[in-house]
N, C-alpha and C positions, 0 to 999 in steps of 0.2 A: 634592793628589795623595792619597797614603795616609798614615795616621798610623803611627807607628813601632810602636805596640802591635798594630794590626791586621796589619801586615806580619809581625811576629814570630809572631803567632798563626797566620797562614796558613802560614808556613814550617814551624812546628812540626807542624801537622796534615799537611802534605804529606809531611814526613819520616816521621811516624808511619805513614801509610798505605803509604808505600814500603817500610817495614821489616816490615809484617805479611805473613806467607807466604800465598800463594794456594792454591787447591785442588790445583794441580799439585804444588806443593812438599809439601803435606801428604800427598798420595797416594803420592808417591815415598818419603817418610820412613816412612809407615805400612807400605808393602810391604817396605821394607828391614828394618824392625824385626821384621816378622812372618816374613819369609823369611831371606834372607841378602843379601850385597852384590850378587851376580849378579842376584837378583830385582829389587832396587832399580834397578840399571843398566838392565836390560831394560825396566822400567816407564818410566824416564826417557827412553829412546830410542823409546818408542812401543809396546813389546811388552805393555803392561798394558791395563787397562780405561780407555778414553778418554772414557767417558760423563760422569764428573764434570766434566771440562774443558768438554765441550759444554754441560752444564747451566749452568755458570758463565757461559759466553759468551751463552747464550740467556736466562739469568736465570729458568729454569723450575724448577730443582730436581728433586724426585722426581716431579712431576706427569707428566713424559714417560714414566715407566715404567708408569703406570697403564694405558695403552693396550696395552702389551705383556702385561700380566697379565689383560687382558680386562675390566677395570673402568674404562673411560674416564670422564672427567669431563664 
């Protein structure tokens, strides 16, 4: 089956990845620190910029904005 060392390494990596905040958490935290609590709550409820989330889902990053700026890839 699995060796104990391999299983413990796998569990440690999974827990580590689970604890790392994603782009949504970082966006809400940044907006809260820049503005105030109301701004953070509005962002968390969908009132903020949703593009970073869609970039993360598509895995495209900033490349998607190049077309909006007129300098497509």
